[in-house]
N, C-alpha and C positions, 0 to 999 in steps of 0.2 A: 296274881296280878291280872286285873280285869282288862287293862288297856296296854297297848304297845307304845302308844304315843302320849306325850305330855305337852300341855300348852301352858305357858307362863304369860300372864297378862298384867299390864300396868293398870292402875285405876284412872288417874287423870289423863284425859285425852284418848282413852281407849274404852273404858266402861262408863265413864262419867265425864262431864265437861270440866275443863280446866277453869279455875277461877281467875287466873291471870291471863292477860293483863287487865281485863275488864274491871275486876275488883279494885285494883289500884287506880285505874283511870277514874272510876266512879268516886272513890274517896277524894281524889285530887279535885274533881269538879265540885262535888257536894260541899266539901269543907274548905275549899279554896286553899289547898295545901300544894306546894310544889311537887309535881310528879317525880322530878329528879330526886328530891329529898326522900320521897316515899321509896323509890328504887334503891337509894343508898341504905335506908333502914332495912329493907328486905334483904339486901346483900349482907348487912351486918349481923342479922339474926338467923339467916337461912340454915347454916350448918347446925346450930344448936337446936333450932326449932324442928328440923327434919330428923335429927337423931334422938330427940327426946331429952337432950341435956337441958332444954328449957321447957318448963311446963307451959301448957297453952295459956293459962292465966297470966303467966309472966310475959308472954308475947303481947297480950293486950295491954298489960300494965306499962310495958316499955313503949308501946305505940302511944298510949295516952300521955306519958311523960314527955316524949319527944314532940308530939303533935297535940297540944292541949285543946285544939279546936275539935278534934275527932272524938266522937262519942263511941267508946269501945264496944258497948253493947249493940249499938246500931251497926257498927262495922262488922262485928261477928255475925249478926243476922244476915247482912248483905253477903258475906263470904259463903256461909253455909247455903243460902238460897241460890247462889250462883253455881253450885255443884248439882247438876241434874243428870239423870241417866242418858246414856247414848245408846244407839240401836244394838250394839254388841251385847249389852247387858241382857237384852231380851232373848238372845240366842244361846246363853250359857247352858240351859237345860238340854237343848239339842246337842250342843258340843260335848256335854258331859257323857253322852252316850258313845262318843267316839274317842275321847281322850281324857286323861287325868287333867283336871283344871287346877291352876295354881296362880296365886296373886303375889306380885312383887312390886311394891309401890313406895315412892317417896311421898309420904303424907302424914297427916294427923288422923288417928282413928276417930277422934271427936268430930272431925269435919266430914268424914265420909261414912259415918255410922249407918245412914239409910242404905247406902250402896252395899256396905259390908253385910248388912242384915240379909240381903238377897243373895249374896255370894257365899256366905258361910255354909249353907246346906249343900252347896254344889262343889265347893273347892276342897281339894285334899290338903293343901298347905296355903296359908296366908301369912306373908311377911310384909309388915308395914314398918317403914324406917323408924318412925318415932318410938315404936315398941322394940325394935331390933337393936337400937343404939348405933346403927350405921346406916349409910345411905348410898344410893347409886350416884355416881359410878364407882364407888369404892369396891374393891374386889371382895371384901368380907361378906357383904350382903348377898352377892352372887354365889359365893361359896356355900353359904347356908342353904340357899335354894337348891344348888347342885347336889348337895349331900342328901337332901330330901328325895331327889329324883335319880338316885344312883342306878336304879333298875331299868331306867328308860334310855333307849338308844336314840330315839327320834324325838327331839324336843324343839318346839317352836316358841320363841320369845317375842312378844309384841309390846312395843313401847312407842310413845309419841315423840320421844327425844332422841335424836340421832346419836348424841354423845353417850347415851346409856347402852347402846347396842354392842359396841366392841367387846366389852367384858363378857357378855353372853356368848358371843362368837368365839372368844378365846377358850371357852369351856366346851366348845363343840356344838352349841345350840344353833339352830337355824334362827335367823333374826328377821323381823319384819317391822318396818317403820309404819306406824299408824298415821294415816293422813286425815286431815280435817273433814274431807268429803266422805270418809268411810269406805273408800274403795279397797282398803286393806282387808275388809271382811271377806270379800270374794276370794282373795288369795289364801286367806287362812282356811276357809271352808274347802278349797281345792286341796290343800295339804291334808286336812282332816279326812277327806274322802279317798285320797290316794292310798293304795296298798303298799 
């Protein structure tokens, strides 16, 4: 084993921007659709979308059926273009020299493909909810990652959603909430450099 430490990183809000709520707000404004109705749609499809029970194409079809004014192709382009790299993505190669890097994300691989293309060469394990068939904060997805990291005693888990952290803490992982300003990066790097 090359490293004693392992780092688990979320994608949205940690390595790349979150597309919400800006994506939904833009759809509401552009297509004159109720924001509340869009939020209800999001709630209705969220579990199936994030666990892969719903194909990406079905998500867009359902959106088009419920909101006939919305152009699904345009909406998809808007969503994908809203996901942009954050500063931590640029630090992965450096971090890889100090710890095993791992990804645990509630997402669709189709939407984060450009980010994953940069991550795959550096990460030891990548678990994306839509491929795993389970999502955070369900214990199963954390258990899968924990099994991959059984040889590591010092694990840091970084997520931008506070509700996702307790499951990691229950497994003995250190947890760190990623803030929008990126101040979490200094704390993560201090952990990486500590003996």
